[in-house]
VOGU-3710 file (C-alpha; in Angstrom, 3 decimals, decimal comma):
1> mkilvigtgg> 0,035/0,011/0,003  0,907/3,617/-0,527  0,014/5,962/2,351  -0,230/9,782/2,331  0,056/11,668/5,631  -1,007/15,312/5,383  0,740/17,807/7,751  4,126/18,992/8,908  4,339/18,609/12,699  5,186/16,154/15,500
11> rehalalaas> 1,725/14,506/15,325  2,143/13,874/11,648  5,674/12,594/12,241  4,138/10,088/14,720  1,258/9,131/12,336  3,598/8,601/9,438  6,099/6,597/11,496  3,322/4,351/12,818  2,010/3,844/9,227  5,501/3,087/7,957
21> kssmvekvyc> 5,818/0,099/10,346  2,717/-1,602/8,917  3,450/-4,838/7,056  0,955/-3,691/4,383  2,799/-0,452/3,618  5,503/-0,100/0,958  5,614/3,676/0,706  4,758/6,665/2,890  4,342/10,092/1,395  4,267/13,129/3,669
31> apgnpgmatf> 2,811/16,393/2,442  4,672/18,589/3,088  6,328/16,610/5,850  9,410/17,613/7,830  13,119/16,670/8,185  12,280/13,863/10,680  9,715/12,338/8,354  12,147/12,489/5,450  14,287/9,751/7,140  11,664/7,081/6,425
41> gecvdisasd> 9,130/8,655/4,029  9,103/10,798/0,877  8,317/14,438/1,567  6,177/16,096/-1,108  6,305/19,834/-1,637  2,528/20,398/-1,425  1,066/22,653/1,264  -1,315/20,921/3,690  -3,967/23,547/2,721  -3,592/22,969/-1,021
51> idglvsfaks> -6,492/20,576/-1,260  -6,636/20,415/-5,042  -2,858/19,682/-5,144  -3,278/16,952/-2,586  -6,135/15,283/-4,367  -4,189/15,443/-7,717  -1,101/13,922/-6,052  -3,065/11,120/-4,441  -4,711/10,225/-7,724  -1,611/10,317/-9,855
61> ndvdltivgp> 0,476/8,332/-7,360  -2,162/5,686/-6,697  -2,351/6,486/-2,963  -4,409/3,795/-1,144  -5,081/5,677/2,079  -4,637/9,208/3,254  -4,413/10,101/6,929  -4,990/13,765/7,970  -3,109/15,358/10,809  -4,081/19,008/11,258
71> eavlslgvvd> -7,501/20,299/12,269  -7,177/23,395/10,053  -6,958/21,210/6,943  -9,996/19,174/8,036  -11,950/22,402/8,574  -11,153/23,379/4,960  -12,982/20,213/3,728  -10,051/18,028/2,636  -12,047/14,833/3,422  -14,995/15,984/1,348
81> afeqaglkif> -12,696/16,683/-1,613  -10,969/13,295/-1,375  -14,236/11,427/-1,019  -15,741/13,220/-4,025  -12,646/12,092/-6,014  -13,233/8,508/-4,907  -10,131/8,385/-2,668  -9,965/6,628/0,706  -9,216/9,123/3,531  -9,373/8,831/7,309
91> gptqkatqve> -10,720/11,956/8,856  -14,014/13,786/9,483  -15,889/15,806/6,839  -15,971/19,587/7,072  -19,320/19,509/8,884  -18,242/16,814/11,314  -15,027/18,751/12,011  -17,304/21,390/13,670  -16,980/19,263/16,833  -13,624/21,085/17,092
101> sskdfaknim> -13,899/24,105/14,749  -16,936/25,431/16,740  -16,984/25,026/20,474  -20,543/26,245/20,569  -21,558/23,476/18,098  -19,836/20,831/20,354  -21,341/22,188/23,548  -24,873/22,248/22,021  -24,599/18,601/21,064  -23,318/17,649/24,591
111> kkyniptaey> -26,237/19,511/26,182  -28,805/18,032/23,857  -27,609/14,413/24,383  -26,726/14,692/28,110  -23,041/14,171/27,580  -21,379/15,304/30,821  -19,556/18,652/30,482  -19,126/21,959/32,306  -22,020/24,398/32,522  -21,663/27,121/29,893
121> qtfdnyeqav> -23,156/29,925/27,882  -22,186/31,334/24,429  -21,919/35,017/23,668  -21,460/37,118/20,577  -21,935/40,384/22,596  -19,085/41,779/24,595  -21,199/43,565/27,246  -23,359/40,548/27,921  -20,270/38,341/28,201  -18,682/40,761/30,775
131> ayvkekgapi> -21,944/40,866/32,746  -22,046/37,053/32,832  -18,453/36,836/34,046  -19,140/39,372/36,788  -22,301/37,407/37,875  -20,499/34,061/37,926  -17,157/35,174/39,331  -13,824/33,363/39,076  -12,206/30,966/38,416  -13,983/30,755/35,044
141> vvkedglkag> -12,958/29,576/31,580  -13,192/31,761/28,412  -12,951/29,913/25,122  -12,933/31,558/21,715  -15,367/29,679/19,423  -13,185/28,774/16,452  -9,920/26,918/15,766  -7,092/28,382/17,917  -4,448/25,590/17,795  -5,030/24,829/21,435
151> kgvtvaqsva> -4,299/28,446/22,495  -7,634/30,250/22,406  -8,563/29,194/25,957  -8,058/31,231/29,157  -8,580/29,615/32,576  -9,148/32,916/34,369  -8,314/33,008/38,100  -9,884/36,434/38,500  -12,705/38,390/36,940  -10,192/40,908/35,618
161> qaiealdiaf> -8,271/38,157/33,834  -11,522/36,826/32,290  -12,486/40,361/31,085  -8,977/40,762/29,569  -9,548/37,495/27,638  -12,846/38,873/26,453  -11,181/42,099/25,303  -8,813/39,993/23,158  -11,617/37,783/21,818  -13,992/40,499/20,823
171> aiegnkvvie> -11,297/42,568/19,219  -11,706/39,983/16,354  -14,739/40,970/14,331  -17,591/38,402/14,388  -15,933/36,370/17,153  -17,972/34,339/19,612  -16,926/33,016/23,022  -18,009/30,113/25,138  -17,829/30,894/28,868  -17,720/27,841/31,128
181> eclvgfefsl> -17,515/26,813/34,775  -14,046/25,859/35,716  -13,777/22,079/36,228  -11,510/20,878/38,895  -9,897/17,439/38,758  -7,378/15,281/36,915  -7,173/15,893/33,192  -6,503/13,224/30,603  -6,801/12,628/26,868  -8,782/9,755/25,410
191> iclvhndlvv> -8,479/9,451/21,624  -10,630/6,931/19,727  -10,671/5,513/16,176  -14,220/6,233/15,063  -16,403/5,396/12,139  -20,076/6,257/12,540  -21,046/4,621/15,847  -18,035/2,266/16,025  -15,636/3,613/18,671  -12,289/2,034/19,435
201> plevaqdhkc> -10,462/3,654/22,365  -6,702/4,038/22,279  -4,424/4,181/25,335  -4,753/7,393/27,318  -2,245/10,145/27,792  -1,898/13,268/29,807  -0,969/16,474/28,032  0,555/19,496/29,724  -0,913/22,621/28,144  0,486/25,448/30,273
211> vndgdtgpnt> 3,798/26,886/29,106  5,641/26,852/32,461  6,451/24,404/35,309  3,662/23,927/37,831  0,927/24,421/35,187  1,520/28,197/35,119  1,492/30,678/32,298  -0,601/30,779/29,107  -2,073/27,745/27,349  -0,007/26,287/24,503
221> ggmgsyspvk> -0,469/23,510/21,952  1,096/21,191/24,590  4,431/21,116/26,248  4,781/17,358/26,863  2,805/14,226/27,640  3,114/10,618/28,779  1,219/7,322/28,459  -0,343/5,373/30,113  -1,677/7,372/33,068  -1,596/5,547/36,419
231> kitpeiiqea> -4,577/7,429/37,865  -6,733/6,535/34,861  -7,590/2,887/35,347  -9,087/0,564/32,735  -12,471/1,050/34,534  -12,291/4,758/34,162  -11,411/4,433/30,513  -14,397/2,133/29,954  -16,669/4,544/31,735  -15,393/7,503/29,689
241> tdtimvpmak> -15,883/5,484/26,505  -19,436/4,427/27,473  -20,664/7,766/28,829  -18,870/10,274/26,603  -17,086/9,000/23,492  -19,732/6,489/22,222  -22,661/8,827/23,029  -20,904/11,579/21,100  -20,338/9,404/18,052  -23,974/8,320/18,144
251> ammeegvpft> -25,115/11,968/18,626  -23,139/13,061/15,616  -24,958/10,338/13,540  -28,276/11,536/14,942  -27,426/15,153/13,954  -26,688/14,041/10,357  -22,945/14,635/10,664  -21,413/11,208/11,177  -17,799/11,197/12,330  -14,934/9,190/10,857
261> gflygglmlc> -11,387/9,699/12,096  -9,597/10,343/15,389  -12,126/11,686/17,918  -10,232/13,329/20,736  -11,837/13,697/24,135  -10,203/16,099/26,470  -11,646/14,818/29,779  -11,544/15,663/33,437  -11,870/13,135/36,281  -13,839/15,211/38,798
271> edgiktiefn> -15,149/14,337/42,216  -18,609/13,832/40,771  -17,564/11,781/37,746  -15,890/12,261/34,295  -16,692/15,379/32,439  -15,799/16,636/28,958  -13,543/19,684/28,649  -13,446/19,602/24,843  -13,707/17,469/21,712  -11,150/17,625/18,925
281> arfgdpeaev> -11,584/16,252/15,406  -7,982/14,887/15,102  -5,194/13,135/17,019  -3,780/15,182/19,856  -0,288/16,685/19,578  1,784/15,944/21,731  -0,355/12,885/22,618  0,279/11,153/19,230  3,970/10,953/19,910  3,618/9,040/23,239
291> ilcrlesdfv> 0,562/6,937/22,308  1,555/5,625/18,876  5,023/4,563/19,835  3,349/2,102/22,323  1,097/0,514/19,672  2,272/-2,970/18,829  -0,503/-3,963/16,463  -0,738/-2,796/12,858  -1,882/0,860/12,769  -2,945/0,916/9,113
301> qaildvmdgk> -4,817/-2,366/9,469  -6,684/-0,934/12,509  -7,776/2,158/10,516  -8,938/0,021/7,574  -10,886/-2,353/9,806  -12,614/0,630/11,597  -13,524/2,150/8,253  -15,032/-1,237/7,293  -17,078/-1,287/10,586  -15,059/-4,167/12,060
311> evnlkwsnkv> -14,234/-4,424/15,734  -10,548/-3,982/16,494  -8,457/-5,444/19,289  -5,351/-3,373/19,667  -2,129/-4,598/21,286  -0,043/-2,210/23,385  3,401/-2,224/24,924  3,520/-2,374/28,702  6,182/0,221/28,731  5,574/3,839/29,770
321> shgvvmastn> 6,311/6,510/27,164  7,274/10,021/28,246  7,847/13,068/26,072  9,093/16,616/26,504  8,525/19,381/23,989  11,403/21,733/23,212  9,877/25,069/22,196  11,082/28,392/20,785  12,031/31,144/23,234  8,865/33,271/23,941
331> ypasstkgal> 6,502/30,519/22,723  3,436/30,749/22,596  3,645/34,556/22,018  6,200/34,132/19,224  8,446/31,582/17,554  11,983/31,525/16,178  13,328/30,607/12,808  16,870/29,727/11,762  18,493/28,894/15,188  20,919/25,997/14,711
341> itgldnsdal> 20,074/22,741/16,578  22,822/20,227/17,304  23,188/17,014/19,393  20,358/14,962/17,860  22,899/12,344/16,685  24,073/11,883/20,285  20,574/10,865/21,499  19,065/7,386/21,736  15,525/8,917/22,233  12,699/8,958/19,744
351> iyhmgtkmtd> 12,847/12,525/18,427  9,802/13,902/16,658  10,143/17,042/14,592  7,494/19,660/15,212  8,923/22,866/13,810  12,296/22,257/12,110  13,906/22,878/8,735  17,009/21,502/7,099  19,409/24,046/5,698  22,998/24,089/4,366
361> qglvtnggrv> 24,133/24,910/7,935  22,222/21,971/9,389  18,910/21,542/11,258  17,380/24,895/12,380  14,231/26,033/14,300  11,201/26,827/12,213  8,213/27,293/14,505  6,817/27,549/18,041  7,102/23,981/19,155  10,307/22,649/17,608
371> lmvvtmedtl> 11,134/19,014/18,843  9,645/16,401/21,065  11,947/14,011/22,825  10,360/10,676/23,810  11,645/7,667/25,732  10,062/4,394/26,790  10,901/2,600/30,043  9,297/0,195/32,532  8,080/2,941/34,870  7,147/6,650/34,494
381> eqafahtyae> 9,969/7,503/36,943  12,577/5,784/34,773  11,228/7,334/31,563  11,081/10,796/33,198  14,756/10,531/34,106  15,740/9,168/30,687  13,850/11,766/28,686  15,352/14,680/30,514  18,826/13,227/30,157  18,264/13,021/26,430
391> vekikcdelf> 16,841/16,601/26,274  20,087/17,891/27,759  22,073/16,407/24,893  20,200/18,656/22,427  21,817/22,137/22,030  20,159/25,274/20,780  20,332/28,832/22,025  16,635/29,464/21,269  14,886/26,460/22,915  13,284/25,958/26,336
401> yrhdigkkdm> 11,182/23,218/27,955  9,233/22,331/31,081  10,957/20,318/33,748  7,963/18,582/35,314  6,202/16,609/32,638  4,476/13,631/34,304  5,278/14,715/37,834  1,557/14,741/38,886  1,306/10,978/38,289  4,545/9,962/40,009
//
């Protein structure tokens, strides 16, 4: 089989690597890919947003299956275009992608079908939103409605901070916000392979969204993760699947927007049960990097079986994976380009490229999140120590990282 993976980041690196290990796969194309993906696949100079170009490439190169990484591409309707061209693609349609591209859409479905989530209200009026925040008090969560690459969320610890988030949100013409109660508990990510009402849960991971140690600072696309999560037992995973993930898949069918692809549940284990923080329409990043390296069964076969409506039994490594993101100085406010990165050849870790570029001088930074360093060991404690030892081997003047990824579960 020939596989095409759309995207350029760490998640796509992990998806392509998992696909390349399938016994069914002879060739992996990555569009546009990155220097890490170029070590085992063929990078194709087509932008992830060039849907016509991607369809044309898949047709002319007899691609058997396309796997989509980024949510922005899904929201442009890449799946609709591929399906209209008679091409097999794993991902949700443009309408089904609204589960992520519109937080209001997702919350309305959760409310209608009694899927547990935080209390909320949606506003397109600044004054009404401010009045609601003042009435409810803090802590309170302000979420911009559309796609924000994981960064359009403010967990406000004061009314003033919430109003500041509203100032930023409503400075964008036509913007809407969802204002939610602040859930308290232990957060985890449950990603499922989904086709219509068939839901196959993967192993869970915990993402670390805040930029600084101790879960402080602004939200990012994710600064590190690990899998499995000790506090999230098989019983909790089953409950989350039965009460949240399966009901959401069935609700999407009821609403006439059936979902195919990676359905991501950002979930919170609260004192009064499991609640939904958010749904995403794609694999999480940095969760992909720590989940897929633990998958021992055939990734491509699993996707094909799910698309055919067949039940899938996945086999997982017992080892614990742990990953730390190395990000550009001043991320998430800004990113760096062109800073030289050395030391990768000295590492025995799995290194996923998130925002890199190969130049005549060598590998350089080319984005906000730049690399993710992942190790696998028998325990989280061992993996934690190993990952950070490997991180220290990588040298770049413009990179920083958190020092406490996974600490909450140790």
